[in-house]
C-alpha positions in Angstrom: -98.3 67.7 -104.8 -99.4 69.4 -108.0 -98.6 68.2 -111.5 -96.4 71.3 -111.9 -94.1 70.5 -109.0 -90.5 71.1 -110.2 -91.5 73.3 -113.1 -91.8 76.6 -111.1 -88.2 77.7 -111.6 -88.4 77.1 -115.3 -91.5 79.2 -115.7 -90.3 81.9 -113.4 -87.1 82.3 -115.5 -88.8 82.0 -118.8 -91.7 84.3 -117.8 -89.4 86.9 -116.3 -87.3 86.9 -119.5 -90.4 87.4 -121.7 -91.7 90.2 -119.5 -88.3 92.0 -119.6 -88.0 91.5 -123.3 -91.5 93.0 -123.9 -90.3 96.2 -122.1 -87.0 96.3 -123.9 -88.7 95.9 -127.3 -91.0 98.9 -126.5 -88.0 101.0 -125.6 -86.1 100.1 -128.7 -89.2 100.7 -131.0 -89.7 104.0 -129.3 -86.1 105.1 -130.0 -86.3 103.8 -133.6 -89.6 105.5 -134.2 -88.0 109.0 -134.1 -85.9 108.2 -137.2 -87.4 108.8 -140.6 -88.5 105.8 -142.7 -86.7 105.3 -146.0 -89.8 104.2 -148.0 -92.9 102.1 -148.0 -95.7 101.4 -145.6 -94.1 101.2 -142.2 -97.3 100.4 -140.4 -98.0 97.2 -142.4 -94.4 96.1 -142.0 -94.6 96.7 -138.3 -97.7 94.6 -138.0 -96.0 91.8 -139.9 -92.6 91.9 -138.2 -92.6 93.7 -134.8 -96.1 93.0 -133.4 -95.7 89.2 -133.5 -92.6 89.3 -131.3 -94.5 91.2 -128.6 -97.4 88.7 -129.0 -95.0 85.7 -128.6 -93.4 87.2 -125.6 -96.8 87.9 -124.1 -97.9 84.3 -124.7 -94.8 83.1 -123.0 -95.4 85.4 -120.0 -99.1 84.4 -119.8 -98.4 80.7 -120.0 -95.7 81.1 -117.4 -98.1 82.8 -115.0 -100.8 80.2 -115.7 -98.5 77.3 -115.0 -97.2 78.9 -111.8 -100.7 79.4 -110.4 -101.7 77.0 -107.6 -103.8 74.6 -109.7 -105.0 71.4 -108.1 -105.3 69.6 -111.4 -104.0 69.6 -114.9 -107.3 69.8 -116.8 -107.9 73.6 -116.6 -104.3 74.3 -117.7 -104.6 71.8 -120.5 -107.8 73.5 -121.8 -106.2 77.0 -121.6 -103.0 75.8 -123.4 -105.1 74.1 -126.0 -107.1 77.2 -126.7 -104.0 79.4 -126.8 -102.3 76.9 -129.2 -105.3 77.0 -131.5 -105.5 80.7 -131.3 -101.8 81.0 -132.0 -102.3 78.9 -135.2 -105.0 81.3 -136.4 -102.8 84.3 -135.5 -99.9 82.8 -137.5 -102.2 82.6 -140.5 -102.9 86.3 -140.1 -99.2 87.1 -139.8 -98.3 85.0 -142.8 -100.8 87.0 -144.8 -99.4 90.3 -143.5 -95.9 89.2 -144.5 -97.1 88.7 -148.0 -99.1 92.0 -148.2 -96.5 94.4 -146.8 -94.3 96.2 -149.3 -91.5 97.7 -147.3 -89.4 94.6 -147.3 -89.3 91.4 -149.3 -89.1 88.5 -146.9 -86.3 85.9 -147.4 -86.3 82.2 -146.2 -85.1 83.1 -142.7 -88.0 85.5 -142.4 -90.6 82.9 -143.4 -88.9 80.4 -141.0 -88.9 82.7 -138.0 -92.1 84.6 -138.6 -94.3 81.8 -140.0 -93.0 78.2 -139.9 -91.4 78.0 -136.5 -94.1 80.0 -134.7 -96.7 77.8 -136.3 -94.8 74.8 -135.1 -94.6 76.3 -131.6 -98.4 76.9 -131.4 -99.2 73.4 -132.8 -96.8 71.9 -130.2 -98.7 73.9 -127.5 -102.0 72.5 -128.7 -100.5 68.9 -128.9 -99.0 69.3 -125.5 -102.5 70.2 -124.1 -103.9 67.1 -125.6 -101.1 64.7 -124.6 -100.9 66.1 -121.0 -104.3 64.5 -120.2 -102.8 61.0 -120.8 -99.1 61.5 -120.0 -98.5 64.4 -117.7 -94.7 64.2 -117.8 -94.4 64.1 -121.6 -97.1 66.8 -122.0 -95.4 69.1 -119.6 -92.1 68.7 -121.4 -93.8 69.4 -124.7 -95.4 72.5 -123.1 -92.0 73.6 -121.9 -90.5 73.1 -125.3 -93.3 75.1 -127.0 -92.8 78.0 -124.5 -89.1 78.0 -124.9 -89.3 77.9 -128.7 -91.7 80.9 -128.6 -89.2 82.8 -126.4 -86.3 82.1 -128.7 -88.4 83.0 -131.8 -89.3 86.3 -130.1 -85.7 87.0 -129.3 -84.5 86.3 -132.8 -87.3 88.3 -134.4 -86.8 91.3 -132.1 -83.1 91.3 -132.8 -83.6 90.9 -136.5 -86.1 93.9 -136.5 -83.7 96.1 -134.6 -80.8 95.4 -136.8 -82.9 95.9 -139.9 -84.0 99.3 -138.7 -80.5 100.3 -137.7 -78.9 99.4 -141.0 -81.7 100.4 -143.4 -82.7 103.8 -142.0 -80.9 107.0 -142.8 -80.1 109.2 -139.8 -82.1 112.5 -139.7 -79.8 115.2 -140.9 -81.9 118.2 -139.9 
């Protein structure tokens, strides 16, 4: 019996959701891209607001695939999760910088919370789970599941927030 017995359904559901949401986000961004921008540097804002949602969904999808693989031990998964957690912390530092540098939109507290603070917490939790799972598999796997679920919900919130921003802040093309 593998350490992941009983977790398969959780990761199949979460991973499938992340994969579907990646596709949906690309469709929505494609539809919105045809509308003219009101002002500012759209590319920098996209890198600060839209790209991280796709990255969070991709991390959830990848972690779900990794956990569902037929591992015989927890050590390789812990190492991969730890590296992904540390990489995510570095990525959130980049995103926080991008939030500050873009000029299209002035972030409010909710933006900082969902684009910087909560993702940082999720990636730190992922790294901590990778460390704890070596000593206490049950607790570590619940922390890992919590980190993955938090990333999925952050991605959902941020994708919805980006879409509603574009819908309500862009003027329709009158040509």
